C-alpha positions in Angstrom: 0.9 31.4 -1.4 1.1 30.4 2.2 0.7 26.7 3.0 -0.2 25.4 6.4 1.0 22.1 7.9 -2.6 20.8 7.5 -6.0 22.1 6.6 -8.6 20.9 9.1 -11.2 23.5 8.1 -11.2 22.2 4.5 -11.6 18.7 5.8 -14.6 19.7 8.0 -16.3 21.4 5.1 -16.5 18.1 3.3 -18.2 16.3 6.2 -19.9 19.2 8.1 -23.5 18.2 7.6 -22.8 14.6 8.6 -20.9 15.6 11.7 -23.3 18.2 12.9 -26.3 15.9 12.5 -24.5 13.3 14.8 -23.6 15.9 17.4 -27.0 17.4 17.4 -28.5 14.0 18.1 -26.1 13.4 21.0 -27.3 16.7 22.6 -30.9 15.8 22.1 -30.5 12.3 23.7 -28.0 13.5 26.3 -26.0 10.3 26.1 -22.4 11.5 26.3 -20.2 8.6 27.7 -19.7 5.1 26.3 -22.8 4.9 24.2 -23.8 3.6 20.8 -21.4 5.7 18.9 -18.4 4.6 21.0 -19.5 1.0 20.2 -19.7 1.8 16.5 -16.2 3.2 16.2 -14.9 0.3 18.3 -16.5 -2.1 15.8 -15.1 -0.1 12.8 -11.5 -0.1 14.2 -11.6 -3.8 15.2 -12.8 -4.7 11.7 -10.1 -2.6 10.1 -7.3 -4.5 11.8 -9.0 -7.9 12.2 -8.9 -7.6 16.0 -11.3 -9.4 18.4 -11.6 -6.5 20.8 -11.5 -2.7 20.5 -11.7 -0.4 23.5 -12.3 3.3 23.1 -10.3 5.4 25.5 -9.7 9.1 26.2 -6.4 9.6 24.3 -3.5 7.8 22.6 -1.5 8.4 25.7 -4.1 6.6 27.8 -4.2 3.8 25.3 -0.5 3.3 25.9 -0.8 3.6 29.6 -3.7 1.2 29.9 -1.9 -1.3 27.7 1.2 -1.3 29.8 -0.9 -1.4 32.9 -2.6 -4.6 31.6 0.8 -6.3 31.7 0.7 -5.8 35.5 4.4 -4.9 35.5 6.5 -5.4 38.7 9.3 -3.1 39.7 12.3 -3.7 37.4 10.3 -5.1 34.5 11.5 -3.7 31.2 9.8 -2.7 28.0 11.9 -2.2 24.9 11.1 0.7 22.7 12.5 3.6 20.6 14.0 6.9 21.7 12.8 8.6 18.4 9.1 9.0 19.0 6.5 11.1 20.9 7.1 11.4 24.6 4.0 9.4 25.6 5.5 6.1 24.3 8.1 6.1 27.1 6.2 8.1 29.8 3.4 5.6 29.7 5.8 2.7 30.4 7.1 4.6 33.5 3.7 5.7 34.7 2.6 2.0 34.6 5.5 1.0 36.8 7.9 -0.5 34.2 11.2 0.7 32.8 11.7 1.8 29.2 14.8 0.3 27.5 15.7 2.3 24.4 17.4 0.9 21.3 18.2 2.7 18.1 16.2 3.1 14.9 16.6 2.3 11.2 18.3 5.0 9.0 15.7 4.7 6.2 12.3 4.1 7.9 13.1 5.7 11.3 11.5 2.7 12.9 12.8 0.6 15.8 15.3 -2.1 14.7 14.3 -5.6 15.7 17.9 -6.8 15.6 18.9 -4.2 18.1 15.9 -4.9 20.2 16.9 -8.5 20.5 20.3 -7.5 21.8 18.6 -5.6 24.5 16.4 -8.4 25.8 17.2 -9.5 29.4 15.5 -11.7 32.0 13.6 -8.6 33.0 12.1 -7.8 29.6 8.3 -8.2 29.5 7.3 -6.6 26.3 8.3 -5.0 23.0 6.8 -1.7 22.1 7.6 -0.8 18.4 6.2 2.5 17.0 4.8 2.7 13.4 6.3 6.1 13.0 4.9 8.8 10.7 2.4 6.3 9.2 4.8 3.4 8.3 4.6 0.1 10.0 7.5 -1.9 11.3 7.8 -5.4 9.7 5.4 -7.6 11.6 7.2 -10.9 10.8 10.4 -9.6 12.5 8.6 -8.6 15.7 6.4 -11.7 15.9 9.5 -14.0 15.5 11.4 -12.0 18.1 8.5 -12.1 20.6 8.0 -15.8 20.2 11.7 -16.6 20.6 11.9 -14.8 23.9 8.3 -15.3 25.1 7.5 -11.6 25.1 4.3 -9.6 24.4 4.0 -7.0 21.7 2.4 -3.6 22.2 2.0 -1.8 18.9 2.2 2.0 19.1 0.0 2.7 16.1 -0.9 6.2 17.1 0.2 7.6 13.7 -0.7 4.7 11.5 -4.5 4.2 11.2 -4.9 2.1 8.0 -1.2 1.5 7.4 -0.3 -2.0 6.1 2.8 -4.2 5.8 3.2 -7.8 4.8 -0.6 -8.0 4.3 -1.2 -7.0 8.0 -3.0 -3.8 9.0 -1.5 -1.7 11.8 -2.9 -3.0 15.1 -3.3 -6.5 13.7 -0.3 -8.4 15.1 0.4 -7.2 18.6 -1.2 -8.6 21.7 -2.2 -5.0 22.3 -2.2 -2.0 19.8 -2.7 1.6 20.6 -4.2 4.4 18.5 -4.5 8.1 18.9 -7.4 10.2 17.5 -5.7 13.6 18.2 -7.2 16.1 15.6 -4.0 16.2 13.5 -4.0 12.4 12.9 -5.2 10.9 9.6 -8.2 9.8 11.6 -8.7 12.6 14.1 -11.5 13.6 16.4 -12.6 17.0 17.7 -10.3 16.7 20.7 -8.5 13.9 22.4 -9.4 10.2 21.9 -7.8 6.9 21.5 -8.3 3.2 21.0 -6.8 -0.1 22.2 -7.1 -3.2 20.0 -6.4 -6.8 21.2 -7.1 -10.4 20.5 -6.3 -11.5 24.0 -9.3 -11.9 26.3 -7.5 -11.2 29.6 -5.6 -8.2 28.4 -8.6 -6.7 26.7 -10.6 -7.2 29.9 -8.0 -5.4 31.9 -8.0 -2.4 29.5 -11.8 -2.3 29.4 -12.3 -2.2 33.2 -9.2 0.0 33.9 -10.6 2.8 31.6 -13.5 3.1 34.2 -11.4 3.1 37.4 -10.8 -0.6 37.4 -14.4 -1.7 38.0 -16.6 -4.1 35.9 -19.6 -2.9 37.9 -20.2 0.7 38.9 -18.7 1.6 42.4 -17.1 -1.9 42.7 -13.4 -1.7 41.9 -11.3 -4.8 41.4 -8.2 -2.8 40.3 -6.9 0.7 40.5 -7.6 2.1 37.1 -8.0 5.5 35.6 -10.7 7.7 34.1 -9.9 6.9 30.5 -13.2 6.7 28.6 -13.9 7.8 25.0 -16.9 10.1 24.9 -19.8 10.0 22.4 -19.0 13.3 20.7 -15.5 12.1 19.8 -16.8 8.8 18.7 -19.5 10.4 16.5 -16.9 12.5 14.7 -14.6 9.5 14.2 -17.3 7.3 12.9 -18.2 9.8 10.2 -14.5 10.4 9.3 -13.9 6.6 9.2 -16.0 6.4 6.1 -13.5 8.7 4.4 -10.3 7.1 5.8 -9.4 5.1 2.7 -9.9 8.0 0.3 -7.9 10.3 2.6 -5.0 7.8 2.9 -4.9 7.4 -0.9 -4.6 11.1 -1.3 -1.9 11.4 1.3 0.1 8.8 -0.6 -0.5 10.7 -3.9 0.9 13.9 -2.2 3.9 12.0 -1.0 4.5 10.7 -4.5 4.4 14.3 -5.8 6.8 15.4 -3.1 9.2 12.6 -4.0 9.1 13.5 -7.7 9.4 17.2 -7.3 12.2 17.0 -4.7 14.3 14.6 -6.7 17.7 16.0 -7.5 17.8 18.2 -4.4 20.0 17.6 -1.4 17.1 16.4 0.8 16.4 12.8 1.5 12.7 11.9 1.0 10.9 9.3 3.1 11.6 5.7 2.1 8.7 3.3 1.9 9.7 -0.2 3.0 9.2 -3.2 0.7 5.6 -4.5 1.2 4.5 -1.4 3.1 1.5 0.8 2.7 2.7 4.1 4.2 -0.1 6.5 5.2 2.1 9.5 5.7 0.8 10.9 8.9 3.8 13.2 8.4 6.0 13.7 5.4 9.5 13.9 7.0 12.6 14.7 5.0 16.3 14.8 6.1 17.7 18.1 5.1 21.2 19.7 5.0 21.2 23.0 6.9 17.8 22.0 8.3 17.3 25.0 10.6 18.2 27.4 7.8 15.7 25.7 5.5 13.0 26.0 8.1 13.6 29.7 8.4 13.4 30.0 4.6 10.1 28.1 4.5 8.8 30.2 7.3 9.6 33.4 5.4 7.6 32.1 2.5 4.6 31.3 4.7 5.1 27.6 4.5 4.5 25.4 7.5 7.1 23.1 8.8 7.8 21.2 12.1 10.5 19.1 13.8 9.4 15.7 14.9 11.3 15.2 17.2 13.9 17.7 18.3 15.3 15.8 21.3 15.4 11.9 21.5 13.8 10.6 24.6 17.0 9.3 26.1 18.2 12.9 26.3 15.0 14.4 27.8 15.7 16.0 31.2 12.9 14.1 32.9 14.4 10.8 31.9 17.9 11.6 33.3 17.4 8.9 35.9 17.5 6.3 33.1 21.1 7.2 32.4 20.9 8.2 28.8 24.0 9.9 27.3 24.7 11.8 24.0 26.0 9.4 21.4 24.2 6.4 22.8 21.8 6.2 19.9 23.5 7.9 17.0 20.8 7.4 14.4 18.0 8.8 16.6 20.3 11.8 17.4 21.1 12.5 13.8 17.4 12.3 12.9 16.6 14.9 15.6 19.2 17.2 14.0 18.4 16.7 10.4 14.7 16.0 9.9 11.8 18.4 9.2 8.2 17.7 8.3 6.7 19.4 5.4 2.9 20.2 5.0 0.8 17.0 4.8 -2.9 16.5 4.8 -5.4 14.9 2.4 -6.7 18.4 1.7 -3.4 19.7 0.4 -3.7 20.8 -3.2 -1.4 20.0 -6.1 -0.6 23.7 -6.3 0.3 23.9 -2.7 2.6 20.9 -3.0 4.3 22.6 -5.9 4.6 25.8 -3.8 6.4 23.9 -1.0 8.8 22.1 -3.3 9.5 25.3 -5.2 10.6 26.9 -1.9 12.8 24.0 -1.0 14.5 24.0 -4.4 14.9 27.8 -4.2 16.6 27.5 -0.9 19.2 25.0 -2.1 19.6 26.8 -5.4 20.2 30.1 -3.7 22.5 28.5 -1.2 24.7 27.0 -4.0 23.9 23.5 -2.9 
């Protein structure tokens, strides 16, 4: 039995009639940009995290870019973040005119360590940008305390964590700005690119809102140099339909993770660890595996999907050479890049498919004499 990384066709089959009805209406009314459906998904996302403002944007990357732009960074301003994340986390900082400062991550959760972030704070630090990686939030209390102590802003990169919770707070609910991605593979994914920025700060939200339309409150009058970063109605329509299923899908993801944990117990792999007080949504189910590359080849030979997130930490990416990153600088991030692999994960994954994946993992280590 082959098992893909995710099964979007199966997900679509469940909601097909609802989605097509919405899309059909959009084409009949010919309202494609920033209409009622964008407003609806903005309201849904704001309510989910208890945020005052929600601004639909064109991608998770643009959510990050617009958020850092809202800080109005000056040359030399720094934003502390993680090297073990998707490229856009750091590239958006640079594109907005600031400098990313990397610190290492936790061995168990793979998330940015607040204690190391504090050691990296300087007079040039403007903001903290922790990532809720793979669907597990950082601890809000640690970051709120750190930000208040040093008078810093928090930008949550919640691109992989729609609906995740920790300490009674929902992802997107404690930063001055929070960024989401609706890329199709996410647990709340559209039919293309899309994103969202949440905020409780009037001034920051205003900046994001006007900068998504070229920096103008009124058409053809530009107060700032913004971007074309709008969320379109088709994406919003798909997302608003899927939003109704989000809780159910997240519950299923957690059940799948529990099955993985149980069926991989006793093998040499290290399963994801859910932090105390966390509600992990498992955007990805990422294990640490001895002989990772050999395991991946074995899974591939069985028709089982797998993926590395992420093979090169950001401080070692060629395009960031100018930041001066060196091998060995962030040892945990570098070990994770060498040792981790994501197994198939989606709410549509069947129990039998989970068993097929874990059977293949056990077979590999058994045959290898592990």
